[in-house]
N, C-alpha and C positions, 0 to 999 in steps of 0.2 A: 503493500499498501504507500502510495506517494503522499508525504505530509510535510505540514511547512512551519518554521519558525520565525517570527516578525520579531525584530530586532534593530538598533542601534547600528551593526555594525554588521558585517559576514561571522559566522559561529566555524569555526575553524578546528575547537576544540569542546567539548563537554565539559565543564567543572560542576561539578553539583555541588559545590562549598563557594559557589559564587548565584547558587540562585536562592531567591526568596523564600522566606519562611512563612510561613499560614496564608498559603494560599488555599484553592475550592478543594484540591485533590494532598493538599501538602507541601513541602521542598521537593522539585524536584526540575526536569526540564522537560518544557512544556512544547508541545505542537499539534496540530488542527491539520483535521483529509480538506477544509475548507480554503482555498489559496485566498479568496478574497477575503477572511476575519484574518488572517493572518500578515497580508498586504497593509490591512487600516489596522493592526497591531504595529508595526512595522514604521508606519506613518507619525504614529501617536506618540512612540517613543520615542523617534526619531529629531522631532519638534523639543522634547526635553534635553536630546542632546546634542543637536544645533547640527543634525545629519540628516539627509533623505531620510533615511532607514533602509535595511535592506530584508529581505526575504531568503529566506535557506534553507534548502528545500533536499530532505529525507527521504530514506525509503524503509520503513519501517515493516520486521520481517513478521509477522504474527505465526507464526510454526509449529514442529512440535519441538523443534527444539527450547526455542524461547519458552513454549510453554511448562518446558519438563523444567528447566532450569529459575521459570521466575513464577512467583504467587501474582496472579493479576486478577485484577476487580474491573468488571463492566455494568457500567449503570444504561442501559436504555434509551433511555429517557427519564421526563422532570418525576419524581413520585417521592414518599417518604421517607423511603433507606437513603435518597440519594440528600436529599435538606438536610437529615440529619448526619450525614457523613460530613457535609457543606460545613456545617456552623460547630462541627468538634472539631473540622482543622485550621476554622480560623479564628476560635480562640485562646487568645494571647498568652491566657494564661493556664494554658495546658500545658504539656510537655513537648517539646517539639516535635515527638514524632507520634500519634496517634494510633495510627498504621503501622500493619506488617507487611502490606503487599511492595512489589517488585516495580509492577506497572498498573496502570487506574486508570479507566477509560470511559465519556461520558457528556454531557451537555455540560454548557458552563454555566458559571454566576457570573453573567457580563452586568453590564453599569443601568441597563434598564433592569436586570434580574436584580442587583444589590438593591433600587428603591427601594421594590417589595419586599427586599430580606432585611432590608433596618426596620421598615416598618411590623414587622413579623419578632425579629427578635427586640423587640422596645415593649410588645404584646398589644401591638394596635389593630394588628389581624392575626385571626387563628390560622392553623396551621391549614388548615383544610380549605380556607380562601384562599392563601397562598396557592398552592398546588392548584386550583381552581382557576388563579390567574395563570399559571404559568401552561396554562391547554393550548392558551392563544399566542404564546410564544414564539419566534424564529427558530428552526431548528439550528442548533450551535451543536459543538465538535470539539472533546478535550483530549489529553493525552498526555498522562504525567510518567516520566520517566523517572522512575524514586531512586532505585541501587546503582553500585555499580553491575550487579550481573543484567539489570533493566537494558540497560548499553548495549552490548553485547546485541540487543532486537536489534537496533537504528546505527542506520551509517548513512556519513554523506552520500550525496548522488557524485561528485565528482571528486570523491576518496576511494583512489585505485588503491591503495595500499590498503586499507580494511580489507580486502575480499583476503586476501593473503595471511593479515590477521585471523577473521574467524574461522577460516578453512586449521591452522594451524589448533586456536585453540580448541575446536571440536578433537580435534587427534591427541591431542593433553589430553584434555577430558575424561576422554571416553578408557585410555592407560593410565591414566589416578583410579576411575571407577574398578577397570578389572585389577589391577595390582593392591587394593587397601578393600575390595571388597564393600563400597559404598555406592550409594546411590547419586544419580548426576547431579540432582540438586547438591548435595555438598559437598561431589568435586568441584561443581561449577566455583561454587561460594569459599573454595580453598582457592581456588586457581587464582578467579577474578580480586581475591583483597591480595593477590602475593605479587614479590617487588619486580617477581620475574613478568609477570603479566604489564608490570607498571612500563618497565623495560620496550617490551614488544610491540605494547600498543603506542607507543614512542617512534612515530614516524624518523627520527634524527636518530635513535641509535644503529637500526640495518636488523635490528633483531628478526622482524619479516622474511630476510631473507633467507636464514639459519634453516635446517630441517627440524620436525617437531621433534625427534630425538635430541637434537642437542640443546636445543629450548626445555624439554620433558627433563631430559641430564640436572639443567641447571635448577631446575622446579622441586628435584629432590633433594639436592645440597642443598637447598635454600630453607626446606620444610624439618633438615637433620641441622641444623645448628639451634 
């Protein structure tokens, strides 16, 4: 699936630590399948930073590998569960992370929705009335990539080196599973949080040009330290 991220500049590398807290689905990197929504966001953010704004295009691979290594939550429409989830994530008195999902997908609480949401949070309208009003709202969409694991499911469309990284990663995770008798989620967690993967994902290191066996040997050395 093609997805888009609007910002004041092109996204060269996703850094989750730079992502804002207390957003709809929590801290994470957000994209949308609607190009015009990303374009509008790029224009608005660009004004703030005094740039024209840029839309970066990505490919989201919602395949068996992604579903195996990621815990995914999807909201198909505005509903009570979505509302409770949004309110929990936007509560600035709550801990930074209020859920343990890797990827969350669903509608956006944009400016129009937020105005109504404020009325609900102030107790001026009932939950039922709020959800009824959303029935007539235009369709929106967003995907939040919340963890390092989730970032393996998304790549910039013009990033050719990422293909090699993905292929190498899959082989290494398979080897970890077989050699250590662990499931795919556990193997992925170990690999994607390792220093070895950090080097592999850094294009400047040239690690993606090595064989998967060489990188796997380095990983095992790291894990034994």
